[in-house]
C-alpha positions as CSV (number, residue, x, y, z in Angstrom):
1,M,151.7,58.0,129.0
2,A,155.0,59.8,128.6
3,S,155.0,59.1,124.8
4,L,151.6,60.8,124.5
5,A,153.0,63.9,126.1
6,L,155.5,64.2,123.2
7,V,152.8,64.2,120.5
8,P,151.8,67.9,120.9
9,I,155.5,68.9,121.0
10,L,156.3,67.1,117.8
11,A,153.1,68.2,116.1
12,G,153.9,71.8,117.0
13,C,157.1,71.6,115.0
14,G,155.3,70.3,111.9
15,A,156.0,66.6,112.5
16,G,153.8,64.7,110.0
17,Q,154.0,67.7,107.6
18,A,157.1,67.0,105.6
19,Q,156.7,70.2,103.5
20,R,157.0,72.3,106.6
21,T,159.9,70.7,108.4
22,P,163.2,71.2,106.5
23,V,166.3,69.2,107.6
24,A,169.9,70.2,107.2
25,S,170.6,67.3,104.9
26,D,168.4,69.0,102.3
27,I,171.2,71.5,101.7
28,P,173.9,70.6,99.2
29,L,177.1,71.7,100.8
30,V,180.6,72.4,99.5
31,P,182.6,69.1,99.6
32,G,184.4,69.0,102.9
33,A,182.1,71.5,104.7
34,K,180.8,70.3,108.1
35,I,177.8,71.4,110.2
36,A,179.3,72.7,113.5
37,V,176.1,74.0,115.2
38,Q,172.5,73.3,114.4
39,S,169.4,74.8,115.9
40,R,165.7,74.2,115.0
41,A,163.0,76.8,115.8
42,C,159.3,76.5,115.2
43,D,156.6,79.1,114.7
44,R,153.4,77.9,116.5
45,G,151.2,80.5,114.8
46,S,148.3,79.8,112.4
47,R,150.8,78.5,109.8
48,V,153.0,76.2,111.8
49,F,156.5,75.8,110.3
50,C,160.0,75.2,111.4
51,S,163.4,76.5,110.3
52,V,166.8,75.2,110.8
53,D,169.7,77.5,111.6
54,L,173.3,76.2,111.0
55,V,176.9,77.2,111.4
56,V,178.8,75.5,108.6
57,V,182.6,75.4,108.6
58,D,185.3,74.2,106.3
59,H,188.9,74.2,107.4
60,H,190.2,73.9,103.8
61,Y,189.2,77.5,103.1
62,V,191.2,80.5,104.2
63,S,188.3,82.9,103.7
64,S,184.6,82.8,104.6
65,D,183.9,84.9,101.6
66,V,185.3,82.3,99.2
67,L,183.4,79.5,101.1
68,A,180.1,81.4,100.7
69,R,180.9,82.1,97.0
70,D,181.7,78.4,96.4
71,E,178.5,77.4,98.2
72,S,176.5,79.5,95.8
73,H,178.1,77.6,92.9
74,V,177.3,74.2,94.5
75,L,173.7,75.3,95.0
76,R,173.3,76.4,91.4
77,K,174.9,73.1,90.3
78,H,172.2,71.3,92.2
79,G,169.4,73.3,90.6
80,W,168.8,75.9,93.3
81,S,168.1,79.4,92.0
82,L,170.0,82.2,93.6
83,A,168.0,85.2,95.1
84,D,168.6,88.2,97.3
85,G,169.0,87.6,101.0
86,D,167.1,89.3,103.8
87,T,169.9,91.9,104.3
88,G,172.6,93.3,102.0
89,L,175.2,91.0,103.5
90,Q,173.2,87.8,102.9
91,S,172.6,85.6,99.9
92,A,169.7,83.3,99.3
93,A,168.7,80.4,97.2
94,N,165.5,78.5,96.4
95,S,165.4,74.8,96.0
96,P,164.1,73.3,92.8
97,G,160.3,73.7,92.9
98,H,160.8,76.5,95.5
99,K,160.0,74.0,98.3
100,L,162.8,75.3,100.4
101,R,164.5,78.7,100.9
102,L,168.1,79.0,102.2
103,T,169.5,82.2,103.4
104,F,173.3,82.3,104.0
105,A,176.1,84.7,104.8
106,T,179.6,84.7,106.1
107,A,180.0,84.4,109.9
108,N,181.1,88.0,110.0
109,G,178.2,89.2,107.9
110,D,175.5,87.6,110.0
111,L,177.3,88.7,113.3
112,Q,177.2,92.3,112.0
113,Q,173.5,92.0,111.2
114,I,172.8,90.4,114.6
115,D,174.6,93.2,116.4
116,L,172.6,95.8,114.5
117,G,169.4,94.1,115.3
118,S,168.6,93.5,111.6
119,I,168.3,89.7,112.2
120,I,167.8,87.4,115.1
121,R,169.5,84.0,115.5
122,P,169.4,81.5,118.4
123,W,172.2,82.0,121.0
124,S,173.8,78.7,120.1
125,I,174.3,80.0,116.5
126,V,175.6,83.4,117.7
127,Y,178.1,81.6,119.9
128,G,179.1,79.2,117.2
129,L,179.6,82.1,114.7
130,S,181.6,84.1,117.3
131,S,183.8,81.0,118.0
132,T,184.7,80.6,114.3
133,M,185.8,84.3,114.2
134,F,188.2,83.8,117.1
135,D,189.4,80.5,115.7
136,R,189.8,82.1,112.2
137,T,187.9,79.3,110.7
138,A,186.0,79.9,107.4
139,A,182.4,79.7,108.3
140,M,178.9,80.5,107.1
141,S,175.6,81.1,108.9
142,M,172.6,79.4,107.2
143,R,168.9,79.4,107.7
144,L,166.7,76.8,105.9
145,E,163.0,77.4,105.8
146,V,160.0,76.2,103.8
147,G,159.8,77.9,100.4
148,A,157.0,79.7,98.7
149,S,155.3,76.7,97.3
């Protein structure tokens, strides 16, 4: 009986609809980068879909700007096409076939936009980004969503 109660929850997040449920492993990351925080959110509207928010860190980098720049190179190398982000401080990329859309920015860039109310991120992501700033760790904020196709 308890397993039946989970069916609506999983279905609400697009389970069984692979094209609407991106996973973090779909993102080609800079070698050495690690996912420090991950949060999944689902829209239960008429077009059910989920997105994955991430805080990605790499202790080998001295700058989040350089980490984000190198990430864009890795994405292009893997066939992703670069695009404009949702704000001026963000970058974006579309996977081959435009099945996925990735928006990313430095930790500082997304924290600024969160503070201004331009974007919304889960509290676990905000806290993770803030922690990287205090630790002086090179970090990026990422949001992976289903693409246009």
